C-alpha positions as CSV (number, residue, x, y, z in Angstrom):
1,M,0.0,0.0,0.0
2,I,2.8,2.3,0.8
3,K,4.6,1.4,-2.3
4,N,1.4,2.4,-4.3
5,M,1.0,5.7,-2.7
6,S,4.7,6.5,-3.5
7,S,3.9,5.6,-7.2
8,V,0.9,7.8,-7.1
9,D,2.7,10.6,-5.7
10,S,5.8,10.4,-7.9
11,A,3.3,10.6,-10.9
12,N,1.8,13.7,-9.6
13,V,5.1,15.4,-9.1
14,L,6.0,14.5,-12.8
15,A,2.7,15.7,-14.1
16,K,3.0,19.0,-12.5
17,P,4.3,21.9,-15.1
18,I,7.6,23.1,-14.4
19,V,6.9,27.0,-13.7
20,A,10.3,29.0,-14.2
21,D,11.0,31.8,-12.1
22,V,9.7,34.7,-14.3
23,K,10.4,38.3,-13.5
24,D,7.5,40.7,-13.5
25,T,8.2,43.3,-16.1
26,S,5.0,45.4,-15.3
27,I,7.0,47.4,-12.8
28,A,10.3,47.7,-15.2
29,P,10.9,51.4,-16.2
30,S,9.5,52.1,-19.7
31,L,12.2,52.2,-22.7
32,F,10.2,55.1,-24.0
33,K,10.6,57.5,-21.0
34,D,13.5,59.4,-19.6
35,H,15.5,59.8,-22.9
36,L,16.6,62.9,-24.8
37,L,14.6,62.1,-28.0
38,A,12.0,64.7,-29.1
39,V,8.4,63.3,-29.7
40,K,7.5,64.6,-33.2
41,N,4.2,62.8,-33.6
42,P,2.7,60.4,-30.8
43,K,0.6,58.9,-33.8
44,P,1.9,56.3,-36.4
45,E,2.5,57.9,-40.0
46,I,2.4,56.5,-43.3
47,H,5.8,56.4,-45.0
48,F,5.8,57.1,-48.7
49,T,9.0,55.9,-50.5
50,N,10.7,58.2,-53.2
51,Y,8.7,56.6,-56.0
52,D,8.5,58.2,-59.6
53,Y,4.5,57.2,-60.1
54,V,4.5,59.6,-63.4
55,I,7.1,57.3,-65.1
56,T,5.2,54.2,-63.9
57,G,1.8,55.5,-65.2
58,I,3.7,56.4,-68.7
59,L,5.1,53.0,-69.2
60,L,1.8,51.2,-68.1
61,F,0.2,53.6,-70.8
62,L,2.8,52.4,-73.6
63,Y,2.4,48.6,-72.5
64,I,-1.5,48.9,-73.0
65,L,-1.1,51.0,-76.2
66,F,1.0,48.0,-77.4
67,V,-1.3,45.5,-76.6
68,W,-4.2,47.2,-78.2
69,M,-1.8,47.9,-81.4
70,Y,-1.1,44.0,-81.6
71,V,-4.4,43.0,-81.1
72,S,-6.2,45.3,-83.3
73,N,-3.6,46.2,-85.9
74,Y,-1.3,43.3,-85.8
75,K,-1.1,43.3,-89.9
76,K,0.0,47.0,-89.9
77,L,2.3,46.5,-87.2
78,S,4.2,43.7,-88.6
79,Q,4.4,45.4,-91.8
80,I,6.1,48.4,-90.4
81,I,8.7,46.3,-88.2
82,N,9.5,44.2,-91.3
83,G,9.7,47.3,-93.5
84,F,12.9,48.6,-91.5
85,Y,14.8,45.8,-92.9
86,I,13.0,44.4,-96.1
87,N,13.0,46.6,-98.9
88,R,9.7,45.2,-100.5
89,N,7.7,45.8,-97.4
90,S,9.4,49.4,-97.2
91,N,8.6,50.0,-100.8
92,Q,4.9,48.8,-100.5
93,M,4.5,51.3,-97.6
94,S,6.2,54.3,-99.4
95,R,3.4,53.4,-102.3
96,D,0.7,53.4,-99.6
97,E,2.0,56.8,-98.5
98,L,2.6,55.8,-94.9
99,S,2.9,58.8,-92.6
100,I,2.4,60.5,-89.2
101,G,-1.3,60.6,-90.0
102,N,-1.5,56.8,-89.8
103,R,-3.0,55.6,-86.7
104,V,-0.4,53.1,-86.1
105,S,2.5,54.8,-87.2
106,F,1.4,57.7,-85.0
107,F,1.4,55.7,-81.8
108,L,4.6,54.3,-82.8
109,S,6.4,57.8,-82.9
110,I,5.1,58.4,-79.8
111,F,6.6,55.1,-78.6
112,F,10.0,56.4,-80.1
113,I,9.9,59.8,-78.5
114,I,8.9,58.7,-75.0
115,T,11.1,55.4,-74.6
116,L,14.2,57.6,-75.8
117,T,13.1,60.3,-73.7
118,I,13.0,58.2,-70.6
119,F,16.2,56.3,-71.8
120,I,18.2,59.5,-71.8
121,S,16.9,60.9,-68.5
122,R,17.8,57.6,-66.8
123,I,21.4,57.7,-67.9
124,I,21.4,61.3,-66.7
125,A,20.0,60.6,-63.4
126,Y,22.4,57.4,-62.9
127,Y,25.5,59.4,-63.5
128,G,24.6,62.4,-61.5
129,L,24.7,64.8,-64.3
130,Q,23.6,68.4,-63.5
131,F,22.2,70.7,-65.8
132,G,20.8,73.1,-63.5
133,I,17.3,71.4,-63.8
134,S,16.2,69.7,-60.4
135,N,12.7,68.8,-61.6
136,S,12.7,65.4,-63.6
137,T,9.5,66.1,-65.2
138,V,10.9,69.3,-66.7
139,L,14.1,67.4,-67.8
140,N,11.9,64.8,-69.5
141,I,9.9,67.4,-71.4
142,I,13.2,69.1,-72.5
143,I,14.6,65.9,-73.8
144,G,11.4,64.9,-75.5
145,S,11.0,68.4,-77.2
146,G,14.8,68.4,-78.2
147,I,13.9,64.9,-80.1
148,I,11.1,66.2,-81.8
149,V,12.7,69.2,-83.0
150,A,15.9,67.4,-84.1
151,Y,14.1,65.1,-86.3
152,S,11.8,67.7,-87.6
153,L,14.8,69.6,-88.6
154,K,16.1,66.2,-90.3
155,F,13.0,65.7,-92.3
156,A,12.9,69.1,-93.5
157,S,16.7,69.2,-94.5
158,I,16.0,66.0,-96.5
159,K,12.8,67.5,-98.1
160,L,15.0,70.8,-99.0
161,L,18.0,68.8,-100.5
162,G,15.7,66.5,-102.4
163,Y,13.8,69.6,-103.7
164,I,17.1,71.5,-104.6
165,F,18.9,68.6,-106.3
166,K,15.6,67.1,-108.2
167,V,15.8,63.9,-106.3
168,Q,12.3,64.0,-104.5
169,R,11.6,60.4,-105.2
170,E,15.0,59.3,-103.5
171,A,14.3,61.8,-100.8
172,N,11.0,60.3,-99.8
173,D,12.4,56.9,-99.8
174,Y,15.1,57.8,-97.2
175,M,12.6,59.9,-95.2
176,M,10.7,56.6,-95.0
177,T,13.5,54.6,-94.0
178,I,14.2,57.1,-90.9
179,F,10.3,56.9,-90.2
180,L,10.6,53.1,-90.0
181,F,13.9,53.6,-87.8
182,C,12.0,55.6,-85.3
183,N,8.8,53.6,-85.2
184,T,10.8,50.3,-84.9
185,L,13.3,51.5,-82.4
186,G,10.6,52.6,-79.9
187,L,9.3,49.1,-79.4
188,F,12.8,47.5,-79.0
189,M,13.6,50.3,-76.4
190,L,10.4,49.7,-74.3
191,P,11.9,46.5,-72.4
192,I,15.1,48.2,-72.0
193,V,13.7,51.2,-70.4
194,I,11.3,49.0,-68.1
195,G,14.6,47.1,-67.0
196,L,16.5,50.3,-66.5
197,T,13.7,51.6,-64.3
198,Y,12.5,48.8,-62.2
199,V,14.9,45.8,-62.3
200,K,17.2,46.2,-59.2
201,Q,18.9,43.0,-59.0
202,V,20.9,43.9,-62.3
203,S,23.3,46.7,-62.7
204,P,21.7,49.7,-64.7
205,V,25.1,49.7,-66.7
206,F,24.1,46.6,-68.3
207,F,20.6,48.2,-69.6
208,I,22.4,51.3,-70.6
209,Y,25.0,49.5,-72.7
210,A,22.2,47.4,-74.3
211,G,20.0,50.2,-75.0
212,T,23.1,52.0,-76.8
213,G,24.2,48.9,-78.4
214,V,20.5,48.7,-79.9
215,I,20.6,52.3,-81.0
216,V,23.7,51.8,-82.8
217,I,22.8,48.6,-84.6
218,F,19.6,50.6,-85.9
219,F,21.6,53.5,-86.7
220,M,24.0,51.2,-88.8
221,V,21.1,49.4,-90.6
222,R,19.5,52.8,-91.5
223,M,23.0,54.2,-92.8
224,I,23.4,51.0,-95.0
225,R,19.9,51.4,-96.3
226,G,20.5,55.1,-97.1
227,L,23.8,54.3,-98.7
228,I,22.2,51.6,-100.9
229,L,19.3,53.9,-101.8
230,G,21.8,56.5,-102.8
231,L,24.2,54.1,-104.9
232,N,21.3,52.5,-106.6
233,S,19.9,56.1,-108.0
234,S,21.4,57.4,-111.0
235,E,20.0,61.0,-110.0
236,I,22.2,61.2,-107.0
237,S,25.6,62.5,-107.0
238,K,28.2,60.2,-105.1
239,I,29.9,63.2,-103.9
240,Y,26.6,64.8,-102.5
241,L,25.8,61.7,-101.0
242,F,29.1,61.2,-99.1
243,M,28.7,64.8,-98.1
244,Y,25.1,64.5,-96.6
245,L,26.2,61.0,-95.1
246,C,29.1,62.8,-93.2
247,T,27.3,66.1,-92.3
248,L,24.0,65.1,-91.4
249,E,24.2,61.6,-90.3
250,I,27.9,60.6,-89.3
251,L,28.9,63.7,-87.5
252,P,26.0,64.0,-85.3
253,F,26.4,60.5,-84.4
254,V,30.0,60.8,-83.5
255,I,29.4,63.8,-81.4
256,M,26.8,61.8,-79.6
257,A,28.9,58.8,-79.1
258,K,31.9,61.1,-77.9
259,L,29.5,62.7,-75.3
260,F,28.4,59.4,-74.0
261,M,32.0,58.1,-73.8
262,L,32.8,61.1,-71.6
263,I,29.8,60.7,-69.6
264,V,30.3,57.1,-68.6
265,K,34.2,57.4,-67.6
């Protein structure tokens, strides 16, 4: 009997939870009192990160615009893209008088201006260049306006030279080549601009060099197309063709390349 009671008592002792000696912290001094920090706001505040919502809205608009063009105007869109490197498609669009008034080409021109503007502004921001303009929106507007003015002057110069030297047809064909260059380049620059803006796991230098490489490739293709167009025409003097390519095509590109190399050093 005594043995059984001992067994029961031992079982009760083992069944009891072991309670650690916990110190009562209700009487401990508060960490938020008796300090030198000044209270700014006793209530919680929402923290907003430094995020460019304007660029996000613009890129989202471009993406929706591309999806809409792909769904509703796929044939015309593919014709414009193929026309950049296929002469047959380019000649067909020249006969169809593709212009800025066309709905697809108009939206693709917007693509080109916006994507190139954002690409240039991101390069400026990454390398910390200062031009006396602190507002990024104003800087983007200036860059976009500069692109529009530059290509407007280029088209006007080509049109004027075509009228002076009586080669309007060749001038129109070359303007079509430049127009296709702009329309197609904007589409290829869109994913690069998105990566440069949002992808933080990859160095921005990768996207900067990738975008620059794409621009150089497109420029070389455009130059070759223009050179072939001039050499195949009996109306265009080879001397005038060489002078035009050196002054209005190669020289501006060399200047921009030199400026880019100075920036990235």
